[in-house]
C-alpha positions as MATLAB code, in Angstrom:
seq = 'MSQFTLVEGDVLDCLAEIPDKSIHCIVTSPPYNIGKNYGDKVDDKKPMNEYLDWIAEVFLDCKRVLTDDGSLFVNVGYSSTQPWIAMDVAQALRKDWFLQNNITWVKNISIGEESHGHFKPIQSKRFMNVTNESILHFTKTGDVDIHRLEIGVPFKWKCNLKPRGKDKDGNDKPEKADVRCRGNSWFIPYETIKNNEKDRGGHPASFPVELAEKCIRLAVGKNTDAVVLDPFLGSGTTLVACNNLGLRGTGFDINPEFLEFARLRVSDKDTSSPS';
ca = [
       7.689  -17.232   12.137;
       6.045  -13.820   11.746;
       6.342  -11.356   14.567;
       4.486   -8.338   15.056;
       4.538   -5.156   17.105;
       1.368   -2.961   17.379;
       1.786    0.422   19.026;
      -0.826    3.066   20.033;
       0.208    6.629   19.752;
       0.819    9.624   17.456;
       2.681    8.631   14.323;
       5.625   10.985   14.819;
       6.108    9.944   18.462;
       6.083    6.259   17.231;
       8.493    6.782   14.361;
      10.845    8.455   16.612;
      11.365    5.068   18.402;
      12.243    3.306   15.134;
      15.967    2.893   14.507;
      17.591    4.395   11.308;
      17.461    2.258    8.245;
      15.676   -0.767    9.980;
      12.634   -0.991    7.780;
      12.659   -2.608    4.236;
       9.228   -1.752    3.068;
       6.382    0.616    4.231;
       2.978    0.217    3.015;
       0.293    2.600    4.357;
      -2.663    4.616    3.621;
      -2.658    7.924    5.615;
      -5.878   10.072    6.259;
      -6.957   11.677    3.116;
      -8.161   14.991    4.682;
     -11.688   14.666    3.148;
     -13.643   14.456    6.236;
     -13.609   10.783    7.048;
     -14.138    9.651   10.660;
     -10.962    8.158   12.064;
     -11.959    8.794   15.712;
     -11.890   11.814   18.080;
      -8.038   12.141   17.966;
      -7.774   12.616   14.250;
      -8.827   15.711   12.329;
      -9.412   14.902    8.835;
     -10.444   18.218    7.638;
      -7.466   20.373    8.205;
      -6.409   23.434    6.102;
      -4.740   21.998    3.133;
      -1.335   23.538    3.661;
      -1.351   22.331    7.211;
      -2.193   18.678    6.203;
       0.348   18.658    3.320;
       3.124   19.962    5.893;
       2.114   17.238    8.289;
       2.226   14.455    5.616;
       5.670   15.620    4.391;
       7.020   15.539    7.938;
       5.658   12.064    8.616;
       7.140   10.637    5.449;
      10.606   12.367    5.856;
      10.820   10.414    9.100;
       9.696    7.397    7.181;
      12.703    8.040    5.010;
      15.050    7.988    7.969;
      13.902    4.604    9.116;
      13.708    3.007    5.607;
      16.774    1.093    4.295;
      18.565    2.814    1.379;
      17.092    0.132   -1.118;
      13.691    0.194    0.650;
      10.353    1.147   -0.967;
       7.479    3.322    0.408;
       3.992    2.606   -0.919;
       1.394    5.263   -0.119;
      -2.242    4.642   -0.987;
      -4.141    7.829   -1.434;
      -7.788    8.187   -2.224;
      -9.905   11.199   -3.356;
     -13.488   12.368   -3.492;
     -15.380   13.694   -6.511;
     -15.359   17.197   -4.912;
     -11.627   16.904   -3.923;
      -9.897   15.055   -6.803;
      -6.435   16.657   -6.280;
      -5.471   14.857   -3.000;
      -3.205   12.274   -4.555;
      -1.485   14.780   -6.755;
      -1.119   17.186   -3.815;
       0.534   14.428   -1.589;
       2.861   13.468   -4.272;
       3.949   16.979   -4.799;
       4.379   17.460   -0.965;
       6.667   14.521   -0.911;
       8.601   15.413   -4.144;
      11.339   17.344   -2.410;
      12.284   14.426   -0.261;
      11.519   11.325   -2.360;
      11.697    9.932   -5.938;
       8.308    8.717   -7.236;
       9.512    5.630   -8.887;
       6.214    4.011   -9.815;
       2.782    5.492  -10.003;
       0.340    2.560   -9.643;
      -3.399    2.735  -10.136;
      -5.441    0.530   -7.875;
      -8.723   -0.402   -9.933;
     -11.479   -1.382   -7.663;
     -14.098   -1.622  -10.406;
     -13.831   -1.820  -14.178;
     -16.469   -2.232  -16.900;
     -15.268   -4.319  -19.794;
     -17.792   -4.383  -22.698;
     -21.182   -4.512  -21.035;
     -20.046   -6.202  -17.846;
     -18.815   -4.493  -14.533;
     -16.423   -6.196  -12.227;
     -15.721   -5.281   -8.544;
     -17.352   -2.879   -6.123;
     -17.482    1.013   -5.959;
     -19.215    3.444   -3.742;
     -22.221    4.832   -5.619;
     -22.936    8.605   -5.634;
     -25.992   10.587   -6.325;
     -24.855   13.297   -8.650;
     -25.588   14.865  -11.971;
     -21.991   16.175  -12.238;
     -19.610   13.310  -11.315;
     -18.905    9.760  -12.336;
     -18.459    6.997   -9.661;
     -14.896    6.801   -8.204;
     -13.541    3.329   -9.156;
      -9.722    3.793   -8.534;
      -7.117    5.018   -6.230;
      -3.413    5.872   -6.448;
      -0.678    3.753   -5.055;
       2.349    6.073   -5.009;
       5.567    4.057   -4.930;
       8.499    6.250   -3.582;
      12.277    5.347   -3.055;
      15.140    7.308   -1.929;
      16.984    7.522   -5.070;
      14.709    6.441   -7.911;
      17.063    3.640   -8.821;
      16.018    0.748   -6.677;
      15.511   -2.696   -8.168;
      12.025   -4.223   -7.665;
      10.809   -7.739   -8.166;
       8.343   -7.429  -10.945;
       8.059  -10.995  -11.782;
       7.192  -11.908   -8.201;
       3.676  -10.404   -8.892;
       3.862  -11.196  -12.666;
       1.059  -12.775  -14.852;
       1.380  -15.516  -17.435;
       1.751  -14.646  -21.091;
      -1.726  -14.806  -22.959;
      -0.075  -15.610  -26.162;
       2.368  -18.470  -25.603;
       4.319  -17.591  -28.841;
       5.982  -14.985  -26.778;
       7.802  -17.693  -24.889;
       9.612  -18.847  -28.035;
      13.232  -17.685  -28.171;
      14.132  -15.215  -30.907;
      17.495  -15.336  -32.535;
      20.720  -16.952  -31.211;
      23.003  -16.308  -28.301;
      26.510  -14.840  -28.716;
      27.883  -18.415  -29.380;
      25.328  -19.159  -32.052;
      23.090  -21.512  -30.007;
      19.376  -21.315  -29.729;
      18.203  -19.258  -26.795;
      16.191  -21.046  -24.042;
      12.571  -20.646  -23.882;
      11.388  -17.730  -21.717;
       9.571  -18.286  -18.350;
       5.782  -18.032  -18.657;
       5.586  -14.742  -16.506;
       5.635  -11.108  -17.540;
       5.264   -7.749  -15.771;
       1.750   -7.056  -14.357;
       2.041   -3.352  -15.255;
       0.985   -0.456  -13.007;
      -2.733   -0.914  -13.159;
      -3.875   -3.465  -10.630;
      -7.536   -4.720  -10.620;
      -7.967   -5.821   -6.926;
     -11.739   -5.715   -5.930;
     -12.956   -5.408   -2.423;
     -14.524   -8.233   -0.762;
     -18.181   -7.557   -0.229;
     -18.494   -5.622    3.178;
     -21.720   -6.422    4.700;
     -21.084   -4.743    8.221;
     -18.558   -2.068    8.592;
     -17.913   -2.658   12.407;
     -17.623   -6.562   12.000;
     -15.773   -6.565    8.762;
     -13.265   -3.778    9.224;
     -13.646   -2.647   12.850;
     -15.462    0.615   11.907;
     -12.540    1.912    9.955;
     -13.814    4.294    7.184;
     -11.285    3.490    4.402;
      -9.412    0.107    4.184;
      -7.717   -1.731    1.306;
      -7.560   -5.388    0.354;
      -4.936   -7.839    1.842;
      -3.944   -8.682   -1.728;
      -3.039   -5.014   -2.414;
      -0.706   -4.975    0.493;
       0.791   -8.315   -0.480;
       1.471   -7.134   -3.781;
       3.263   -4.058   -2.719;
       5.384   -6.121   -0.238;
       6.360   -8.841   -2.787;
       7.213   -6.221   -5.353;
       9.596   -4.499   -2.893;
      11.277   -7.366   -1.032;
      10.805  -10.407   -3.422;
      11.811  -13.498   -1.520;
      13.590  -11.848    1.267;
      12.242  -13.452    4.482;
      14.236  -11.374    6.655;
      12.442   -8.116    5.503;
      10.747   -5.985    8.068;
       7.603   -4.026    7.015;
       5.910   -1.082    8.640;
       2.538    0.521    8.521;
       2.547    3.913   10.281;
      -1.198    4.230    9.851;
      -2.246    0.845   10.538;
      -6.035    1.200   10.780;
      -7.767   -2.070   10.561;
      -4.449   -4.059   10.314;
      -4.465   -5.042    6.645;
      -0.817   -4.468    6.208;
       0.068   -7.013    9.081;
      -2.227   -9.459    7.844;
      -0.352   -9.454    4.509;
       2.961   -9.765    6.513;
       1.485  -12.709    8.314;
       0.470  -14.231    5.073;
       3.974  -13.896    3.721;
       5.874  -14.938    6.777;
       7.409  -11.539    7.421;
       7.821   -9.324   10.512;
       5.777   -6.209   10.781;
       5.194   -3.221   12.884;
       2.054   -0.928   12.851;
       0.939    2.279   14.673;
      -2.256    3.883   15.144;
      -3.678    6.607   17.400;
      -7.031    5.004   17.766;
      -7.108    2.178   20.279;
     -10.213    0.542   18.881;
      -8.736    0.167   15.399;
      -5.549   -1.239   16.999;
      -7.590   -3.802   18.869;
      -9.335   -4.952   15.696;
      -6.062   -5.064   14.002;
      -4.635   -7.270   16.711;
      -7.568   -9.771   16.332;
      -7.099   -9.933   12.684;
      -3.388  -11.008   13.018;
      -3.447  -14.750   13.902;
       0.175  -15.031   14.863;
       0.617  -15.578   18.731;
       3.665  -13.495   18.998;
       1.735  -10.211   18.553;
       2.448   -7.706   21.293;
       1.413   -4.091   22.036;
       3.933   -2.026   23.980;
       2.640    0.879   25.853;
];
């Protein structure tokens, strides 16, 4: 059964209570430092060097709590006037981490004359609508096996399933399984948000449950003993994904209102909130 711990507090204080190498996967989206409202306790408009030093410190402690074969997924957005944020965060973590995969989360895409998904419209003669964000996949060594086919897709052309050539004994090779790597561009649209307070607890920047599920499955495969952490829990999406996958999870947030909303979203009865 899934088990969850939700903790209110500063992220560095909360991380200090987590034992070394006890977390298998971290999926999170930190504040972007572009002026969003995360509550009175969060300054989302720090001087950039101060913000990046803080981000590096947080994720260095995440490295301590992560297993040696664990994965860290960091979702970082940006704005039209501040397009460098994801690149700056990646550079800030470069001295401590290996960027093993750079995933693009596609929120909206136009194919031919049709548009699929949602995006936040802007009124500008200079900029195009922002329809994607980065998912930065970090590991300790850059040499960590991942479970690509756990989130794979079927082959469109089934001729790719037919074996080519013979094995070393001269026998026909078996037919391939009908699944291939999804690649590093993931089209995952938002569900329609009609009321921000009701649908995501007033949080200014959430991501879909499917996105968190894909990150977790890519990292841990079928390991049902894996433990997942979200140090910036927000509206609780990562723990909802853990609940769907039958995994244990821990989440921190400094905003008690976000934490309460997250608790309500997680249906498992073992949810607790230590003080």
